[in-house]
N, C-alpha and C positions, 0 to 999 in steps of 0.2 A: 613785422616780426618774422623771425626765421621759422621755417617748417622743418624741424630737426628730424633726421633719420636715425634709426637705431645704430649705435656705435660710431656715428659720424662726429668728427670734431667740429666745434664751432670755429668761427673766424674772429681774429683780433684785428680791429680797425684802429690804426693810429691816425687820428684826425687832427689836422693843423688848425690852430686858432689864430685870431688876429694878434697884432702887437699892441694895438691901442684902439683902433676904430673898428667897431662891429661890422661895418660895411666890408671890411677886408677878410672876413671869415669866408673860406671857400664854400661855394654852393654845395659841393659834394660832402663837406663836413656837416653842413646843416641837414642834408638828407640823411646822413648816417645817424645824427642825433635823433631824428624822427623815427627811423626804422629799426635801429638796433634793439636787441633784447635787454642789454645791460649797459648802462652808462657809467663811466668812471671819470672823476675830475680830481684835481688837487685841492682846490679851495672853493668855498661857497660863492664868493663874489663873481669870479670868472665863469663859474658854472651857470649862475643865474643870468649873466649877460649873454652867454652863448645860447641858452635855452630860449631866452626872450627873442634873440635874433632868429631862431628857428621857428618861433611862433608857437611854442609848446610849453607845457608845464608837466615835468616828470620827476619821479624819484631818481636818485643816483647815489653811487657810492663815492666816498672820499678816500683818496689814497695819500695818507700822510704818515709821518713817523709814529703817530699815536694809534693808528689802526691798521698799520701795514699788514700784520699777520692775518687779520680777519678778511681784509680786502683781497689779499693774495689767494686765500682759500676760496672766497666767493667767485673770483674770476676763474680759478682753476676748475671748480665744479661746473660753472657755466659753460666753459669751453668743452669740458668732457661730455656734457649733455647735449652738445650741438648748437648751443646758443651763440649769437653774434654779440661780441663785446666791443664797445667803442670807448677808447680812451682819448681824452683831449687834455692837453697841458694848459697851464694858466696863460701862456703866451707862445705863439709861434709853433714851430715843428716839434712834435713830441720826441721824447727819449734823449734829447740833447741837453744834458745837465738837468734832468728832472727824473722823478721816480718811475716814469713809464718804462724805463729799460728793464725793471724787475718784472713787469707784466710780459714784456717781450720774451724774457727767458722762460717764463711759464709756458707761453704758446709754443716755443720751439721744443721744450721738453715733452710736450704732448703731441708734437708733430701736427699742430694746428695751423691752418693757413693764416698768413699775415698780409694785411693790405695797408698801404700807406697813402694818405691823401696829402699831397704836397701843399705848401702854402707859405705865408710870410715867415721870414727868418731874420732875427736881429743881427745875426752874424753876417749873412750875405748882404743885408741892407747897409751895415757899417762898412763892409768891404767895397760896396758900390760907391761910397762917398770918400773912399781912401785915395789920396793923391799919389801914394807910393805903392799901390797895389802891383804885384807881380804875378807871373803865371803860377807861382807857388807861394803858399803861406802855411803857417803852423797854427792849428787850433789847439790851444792849451786849456782854455776854460778856467776853472777855479784853481788858484794856487793853494797850497796847504795853509791852514790857519795858524799853525804853530810857527812862531817867529824864526826859529832855527831851521826848520824844514823849508819854510818859505824862502829864506836867504839862500839856502843851498840850491833850491830849484831855480831861482833867478840867476844865480851865478852860472849854472849849467846852460842857461838860455842866452846869456849875455853876448856870446859870439855867434849866435845863429844868424845867418845872412838873410833870412827871409822874414817878412812881417809876421808878428805873433799876435794872436787874438786871445784876450783875457776877459773873463766875466767875474762878477761877484755881486753881492747884494748891495742895494743902494746905500746903506749906511756905512759900508766899508770902502766906498769909492776913494775918499781922500787918503785913507791909510794904504790902499793898494797903489795909488799913484806915487805916494811918497816912497814906498818900498821899491817900486820899479825905478824911480828916479835915483835912489841910492845905489841900486844894483846895476843899472844900465848906464848911468850917467845922466845928470839933469838936463843936458843939452840934446839928448836923443829925441828925435821927433816922434810924435805919436798922434793918433786920431782918437778923440773922445766923442762917442755918439751917445746922446742921452734922449730918453723918452721918445724913441723912434715911433713915428705915426701918432704920437700924442700931442697934446696942446702945447707942450714946452719942448718939442723936438728941436735938437740942435746938434751941429757937428763942429767940433773945434780941433783944428790942426795946429798944434803948437809943440813946444818942447815939454818934456815931462815935468820939469820944474814949473813952467807956466800953467800947465793943466792942473797941477796939484794946488796952485794958488787960486783957482777959479772959485767963485762963490756961487754955488748952484743948489737948488733944492735936491733933496734925496730922491732921485729918480732912477729907474732902470737904465743901465748903461752897458756899453761895450767899449773896450779899449783895444786899439790896434797899434802895436809898437813897431816902428820901422826896424828892419833888420840891421845887423851890424855892418858897417862899411867894410868892404873887402878890397884889398889891394889888387889892382889889376896887374896881370903878368906882363912883363916887358915883351914887346913884339920882337920876334926874331928878324934880324936884318937879312934881306935877300942878298945872295951873292951875285955880283955882277956877271953877266953872261959874256 
């Protein structure tokens, strides 16, 4: 536990979690869970798994849409009083498509120190298995849920020459693949990574149409769509000397 000094701000620790196997939780994250004054998680099941891996049983706050306001205030007061707050997301590195970014804003507004414990990432894991990976890629994350806004977003991305990374919830995987197939063309190649580090881990490199037709359980996933083909510029002919 921290030995808070008068008027000193506490520290916000963003602790990486595993993607599926508890053995992949960084050792520094486990230490942070044991030593921090206040722990914050998204859901109970990942929280219990992480605490079990750390060999402890502790109370913690949940940060969901149902109690967002109260948790924000608790974290704010803890940081103002000099306490160390540890936030761990359900999976992987915090604040990337999860509510931890709101806690980060609180820390910066108080000029409180921020520490990041790196660890497993579904995005980098999917890119590692991607056969068309380039030196550049676009992380888009979650497309809009509204059909009209989603169609507009996909149309704007259709001619992007670099691989594009998409995320969504497990039960929206098929709908997302169908929307991407319609907007990018069914023959556009993509990589579908499912249940990374889990028992049903799989990487599928096929056309968007073929991926949409796959019969898979509703599992966490990442989609990487190959960039649009670009026409190569004709080479200038050298003048004879």
